[in-house]
C-alpha positions in Angstrom: 0.0 0.0 0.0 1.4 3.4 -1.0 1.6 6.3 1.4 -1.2 8.1 -0.5 -3.4 5.0 -0.1 -2.7 4.8 3.7 -3.4 8.5 4.1 -6.7 8.2 2.1 -7.7 5.2 4.3 -7.0 7.2 7.5 -9.1 10.1 6.1 -12.0 7.8 5.2 -11.9 6.3 8.8 -12.0 9.7 10.3 -14.9 10.8 8.1 -16.9 7.7 9.0 -16.6 8.4 12.7 -19.5 10.1 14.2 -19.0 13.8 15.1 -19.1 14.3 18.8 -22.3 16.0 20.2 -20.7 19.3 21.0 -24.0 20.7 22.4 -24.2 17.9 24.9 -20.5 18.4 25.7 -21.0 22.1 26.3 -23.9 21.4 28.7 -22.0 18.7 30.6 -19.0 21.1 30.9 -21.1 24.0 32.2 -22.8 21.7 34.7 -19.5 20.2 35.8 -18.0 23.7 36.5 -21.2 24.7 38.4 -21.0 21.5 40.5 -17.3 22.1 41.3 -17.9 25.8 42.3 -20.8 24.7 44.6 -18.7 21.9 46.1 -15.9 24.2 46.9 -18.1 26.9 48.3 -21.0 25.0 50.0 -19.4 21.7 51.0 -15.7 22.1 51.5 -15.4 25.7 52.7 -18.8 26.5 54.1 -17.5 26.3 57.6 -14.9 28.9 56.8 -17.6 31.2 55.5 -19.8 30.7 58.5 -16.9 31.7 60.7 -16.2 34.8 58.7 -12.8 33.6 57.5 -13.8 33.5 53.8 -16.3 35.4 51.6 -17.5 34.0 48.4 -18.6 35.7 45.2 -19.8 34.1 42.0 -19.1 36.2 39.0 -20.9 35.2 35.7 -18.6 35.1 32.6 -19.0 34.3 29.0 -16.5 32.0 27.2 -16.0 30.9 23.7 -14.3 27.6 22.9 -13.5 25.8 19.7 -16.2 23.3 18.7 -18.6 24.1 21.5 -19.0 27.8 20.8 -20.2 30.4 23.2 -21.5 29.6 26.7 -22.1 31.2 30.1 -20.3 30.0 33.2 -19.0 31.5 36.4 -15.9 32.4 38.3 -15.7 31.7 42.1 -13.9 34.5 43.9 -12.8 33.8 47.5 -11.9 36.8 49.7 -9.7 36.3 52.7 -8.7 38.9 55.2 -5.8 41.2 54.6 -6.7 41.8 51.0 -5.9 38.3 49.8 -8.1 36.9 47.0 -8.3 33.4 45.5 -9.9 32.7 42.2 -11.3 29.5 40.6 -11.7 30.4 37.0 -12.9 28.2 34.0 -10.4 28.6 31.2 -11.4 26.1 28.5 -13.8 23.2 28.0 -11.3 21.3 25.7 -7.7 20.5 26.3 -5.3 18.1 24.6 -5.1 15.6 27.5 -8.1 16.4 29.7 -11.8 17.3 29.2 -11.6 20.9 30.5 -9.5 23.2 32.6 -9.9 25.7 35.3 -7.2 27.8 37.0 -7.1 28.2 40.7 -4.8 31.1 41.7 -4.0 33.8 44.2 -4.8 37.1 42.6 -1.7 39.3 42.2 0.8 36.4 42.5 1.6 34.7 39.2 3.5 31.9 41.0 0.6 30.8 43.2 -1.5 29.0 40.5 -2.5 25.5 39.7 -4.6 23.9 37.0 -7.7 22.0 37.8 -8.5 19.5 35.1 -11.7 17.5 34.3 -11.1 13.9 33.4 -14.2 12.1 32.0 -14.4 8.5 33.1 -17.6 7.5 31.5 -20.8 9.1 30.0 -22.1 9.7 33.5 -19.0 10.3 35.6 -15.8 12.4 35.8 -13.2 13.5 38.3 -11.3 16.6 39.0 -7.5 16.5 39.0 -5.2 19.2 40.5 -2.0 19.7 38.5 0.8 21.8 40.0 3.0 21.2 36.9 2.8 19.6 33.5 4.3 16.3 34.8 1.6 13.7 35.2 3.3 12.5 38.4 2.3 15.8 39.9 -1.4 15.4 39.1 -3.6 14.3 42.0 -7.3 13.8 42.5 -8.9 17.0 43.7 -10.4 17.0 47.2 -10.9 19.4 50.1 -7.6 18.6 51.7 -5.7 19.3 48.4 -7.2 22.8 48.2 -6.6 23.4 51.9 -2.9 22.4 51.6 -2.5 24.8 48.5 -4.1 27.7 50.3 -2.0 27.0 53.4 1.2 27.0 51.3 0.2 30.2 49.5 -0.4 32.1 52.7 3.1 31.4 54.1 
């Protein structure tokens, strides 16, 4: 088989594949971000808010991503005392290795930032991964203790 024939065969295989349902993907991305923001605010850090140690604001934002187009989502801003601000911001619904990315950072300090990545496991489930670097060994499942450790490190 010649190179041209192989390339044509690959092209035909790709064309026969069904196009992903980008509308469904967009809706699942927006819902996943909403669920994560609510989990951080209302489950993991609600006690801090009740004690007056953190204040939360949800700021609506519009994003435009390749394939899925324009959509509305939100940014979670966390205000700490002494003019410290943490931000959990959706960046993109599509990445090369994961199925969406948010940035969690301390406003005003470019070095205090991590990526929070969505990893789809099945049609009905996904998990969030916190990535301090590009190295996959440095990617860990996101949970309350991971965020608390990050914030603790950033406040030192």
